[in-house]
N, C-alpha and C positions, 0 to 999 in steps of 0.2 A: 054449579062450580065451590061456592065459597072459598076462593083461590085468596092470600094476600100477598103483596108485593110490598108493603110495607115492610124495612126492614132488611131490602135483597142486597148483597152483597153485588154490585154489578162489576168488579173486575175481573168476578167466578166467571163470569159471561160474553165479556168485551174484550176488546182486543183492542189496548191504548191504542196499539201504533196505529192500527185499519180502521177501528170505528166498526169493524164486522163484528157482531155478536155470534154464539156459538148457541144454536134454538137446544138442542139436547140439554145443554148444559142450563138454561134460561126455565126448562121445566122442570129440573134437578131442581136449580135452587127455588124456584117458588114453590112448587111441592115438598118440600123441607120446611119451608116458612109458612107455611100452610095448613102442615101436618096433612095431608092428604096423599099420605103412600096410599092408600087403596087403587088412587089415579093408574089407568093407564100411560104410560108415555107416549106409544104408539096414538093411541087418542087423542092428546096436547097436542102431538105435533101438527097430527090431517088438521087439529079443530083450528092452530096457527099457523099455520097454510091458507086452511080457508078465509081466517081474516085479514090477514095481510093482503089479499087479492080488490 
């Protein structure tokens, strides 16, 4: 997939009070930093859920 996590802004997808992260916002931030706009959010979300198990 060639995604990069370098330089991502964590405050864009992590709630500072609860430390919970928003998966949709995480995907958008990683896609933006990776310039991987061709990837489908749904596919990345499925993969993220699979990796969490």
